[in-house]
C-alpha positions as CSV (number, residue, x, y, z in Angstrom):
1,M,0.0,0.0,0.0
2,A,2.8,2.4,0.8
3,L,4.5,1.8,-2.6
4,A,1.2,2.1,-4.4
5,G,0.6,5.4,-2.6
6,R,4.1,6.7,-3.6
7,L,3.6,5.8,-7.2
8,A,0.1,7.3,-7.4
9,R,1.6,10.7,-6.5
10,E,4.2,10.6,-9.3
11,P,3.8,12.7,-12.5
12,G,2.9,10.7,-15.5
13,V,1.2,7.9,-13.5
14,V,-2.3,7.3,-14.9
15,D,-3.4,4.5,-12.6
16,V,-2.0,2.3,-9.8
17,L,-3.4,-1.1,-9.1
18,P,-2.1,-2.9,-6.0
19,A,-2.4,-6.7,-5.7
20,G,-1.3,-9.2,-3.1
21,R,2.4,-9.0,-3.8
22,T,2.7,-6.7,-6.9
23,V,1.7,-3.3,-8.1
24,L,0.5,-2.5,-11.6
25,V,1.4,1.0,-12.8
26,S,0.0,2.6,-16.0
27,L,2.0,5.6,-17.3
28,T,1.3,8.3,-19.8
29,G,4.4,7.4,-21.8
30,A,7.1,4.7,-22.0
31,G,10.0,7.2,-21.4
32,A,8.6,8.2,-18.0
33,C,8.4,4.6,-16.9
34,A,12.1,3.9,-16.1
35,A,12.6,7.2,-14.3
36,V,9.5,6.9,-12.2
37,V,10.0,3.3,-11.2
38,E,13.8,3.8,-10.5
39,R,13.2,6.8,-8.3
40,V,10.4,5.2,-6.2
41,L,12.1,1.9,-5.9
42,A,15.3,3.6,-4.8
43,T,13.4,4.9,-1.7
44,A,11.4,1.8,-1.2
45,A,13.8,0.5,1.5
46,A,12.3,3.0,3.9
47,P,8.6,2.5,3.4
48,E,5.9,5.0,4.6
49,P,3.5,3.5,7.1
50,A,0.2,2.6,5.5
51,T,-1.8,4.9,7.7
52,G,-5.2,6.4,7.1
53,V,-7.4,5.9,4.1
54,P,-6.3,6.8,0.6
55,D,-7.7,9.7,-1.4
56,G,-11.2,8.9,-2.6
57,A,-12.0,6.5,0.2
58,E,-14.2,7.2,3.1
59,D,-13.7,6.4,6.8
60,V,-14.3,2.9,8.1
61,L,-17.0,1.0,6.3
62,V,-19.3,-0.8,8.8
63,V,-20.6,-4.2,7.3
64,P,-23.6,-5.5,9.2
65,V,-23.4,-9.3,9.2
66,V,-25.9,-12.0,10.3
67,Y,-23.6,-14.8,11.5
68,D,-25.4,-17.8,10.3
69,G,-23.1,-19.1,7.6
70,A,-22.8,-22.7,6.4
71,D,-19.2,-23.1,7.7
72,L,-19.4,-21.1,10.9
73,A,-19.3,-24.1,13.2
74,E,-16.6,-25.8,11.3
75,A,-14.5,-22.6,11.0
76,A,-14.8,-22.2,14.8
77,R,-13.8,-25.8,15.3
78,L,-10.8,-25.4,13.1
79,L,-9.7,-22.3,15.1
80,G,-10.3,-24.1,18.4
81,C,-13.0,-21.8,19.7
82,S,-16.8,-21.5,20.0
83,T,-18.9,-19.9,17.2
84,G,-19.6,-17.0,19.6
85,E,-15.8,-16.5,20.1
86,L,-15.2,-16.6,16.4
87,V,-17.9,-14.0,15.8
88,R,-16.3,-11.8,18.6
89,R,-12.9,-12.2,17.0
90,H,-14.1,-11.4,13.5
91,T,-15.8,-8.3,14.7
92,A,-13.1,-7.2,17.2
93,G,-10.9,-5.1,15.0
94,A,-10.8,-3.3,11.6
95,W,-9.8,-5.1,8.5
96,R,-8.0,-3.3,5.7
97,C,-8.8,-3.8,2.0
98,D,-5.5,-4.8,0.5
99,F,-6.5,-5.2,-3.1
100,L,-9.4,-6.2,-5.4
101,G,-9.5,-9.3,-7.4
102,F,-11.2,-12.6,-8.3
103,A,-14.5,-10.8,-9.3
104,P,-15.5,-7.2,-9.6
105,G,-15.7,-5.6,-6.2
106,F,-14.2,-8.6,-4.3
107,G,-11.9,-7.0,-1.7
108,Y,-9.2,-9.1,-0.1
109,L,-9.2,-7.9,3.6
110,S,-6.5,-8.5,6.2
111,R,-5.4,-7.5,9.7
112,E,-2.5,-8.2,11.6
113,D,-3.7,-8.4,15.2
114,D,-5.8,-11.6,14.7
115,P,-5.9,-12.7,11.1
116,L,-8.1,-15.8,11.7
117,V,-6.1,-18.2,9.5
118,L,-8.3,-20.9,8.0
119,P,-7.8,-23.1,5.0
120,R,-10.0,-22.9,2.0
121,R,-12.6,-25.6,1.7
122,S,-11.3,-28.8,0.2
123,T,-14.1,-28.7,-2.3
124,P,-15.3,-25.3,-3.5
125,R,-19.0,-24.5,-3.9
126,T,-20.3,-23.9,-7.4
127,S,-22.4,-21.0,-6.1
128,V,-21.8,-18.7,-3.2
129,P,-24.6,-16.1,-2.7
130,A,-23.9,-12.4,-3.1
131,G,-23.3,-10.8,0.4
132,S,-21.6,-14.0,1.9
133,V,-19.0,-13.0,4.4
134,A,-16.1,-15.5,4.5
135,L,-12.6,-16.3,5.6
136,A,-9.7,-18.1,4.1
137,D,-5.9,-18.0,4.2
138,G,-5.9,-15.3,6.9
139,R,-8.1,-13.0,5.0
140,S,-11.8,-12.0,5.1
141,A,-14.0,-11.0,2.2
142,V,-17.6,-10.3,1.1
143,Y,-18.8,-11.9,-2.0
144,P,-20.1,-9.0,-4.1
145,R,-22.2,-11.2,-6.4
146,A,-23.1,-14.9,-6.7
147,S,-20.1,-16.9,-7.9
148,P,-18.2,-20.1,-7.3
149,G,-16.0,-20.0,-4.2
150,G,-14.0,-22.1,-1.7
151,W,-13.8,-19.8,1.3
152,Q,-15.4,-20.6,4.7
153,L,-18.7,-18.9,5.0
154,L,-19.3,-17.2,8.2
155,G,-22.5,-15.2,7.5
156,R,-24.2,-12.8,5.2
157,T,-24.7,-9.1,4.8
158,S,-27.4,-7.1,2.7
159,L,-24.7,-4.4,1.9
160,V,-24.3,-4.1,-1.9
161,L,-20.5,-4.2,-2.6
162,W,-20.7,-3.9,-6.4
163,D,-23.3,-1.6,-8.2
164,L,-22.6,-0.3,-11.7
165,D,-25.0,2.6,-10.9
166,R,-22.6,3.8,-8.2
167,R,-19.3,5.8,-8.7
168,P,-17.1,4.0,-8.2
169,P,-19.0,0.8,-8.6
170,A,-16.9,-1.1,-6.0
171,L,-17.8,-0.1,-2.4
172,L,-14.4,-1.3,-1.4
173,Q,-11.1,0.2,-2.6
174,P,-7.5,-0.7,-1.6
175,G,-6.7,0.9,1.7
176,R,-10.4,1.1,2.9
177,L,-11.0,0.0,6.5
178,V,-13.9,-2.4,7.2
179,Q,-15.5,-3.1,10.5
180,F,-17.8,-6.1,10.7
181,Q,-20.7,-5.7,13.0
182,A,-22.9,-8.6,14.2
183,V,-26.6,-8.1,13.7
184,D,-29.8,-10.1,14.2
185,A,-31.6,-11.5,11.1
């Protein structure tokens, strides 16, 4: 996130798209590419802390969740805790959207204090409903639309993560903070 933030402020940079371990940079001209990348990477040894929310993003996004997912009990068992404790841990701290991928609006969320590391399901589902809140590989996510998926399903939200009539269509953007909140059905 720090590298993406630095690159986004450079002249000639049209777009910056951070991913799990890479950053895609679109530039106005090929000649600017080498100079921009060399200058930014030369200072990358002393990264800026990824604090706050990037330009264009709002404060913490609260995601109301009904914790009744098909994998809630199994996920709790794998973590060695009760379902109530899993819900408490999932809602205890803010998650940061690191990058978007897999499907439009699908944000990969992480947090360092308690990442809740669970494996993906051994057999993915052919269809996961839109709004499903899930965990896998130390990340959390909300499925923005119905799609196949292999993450552990904890619950569901009515929040619409992807809407072509909204600008931008994706409610989540890299750097955005997310706070899950348990609600009754």
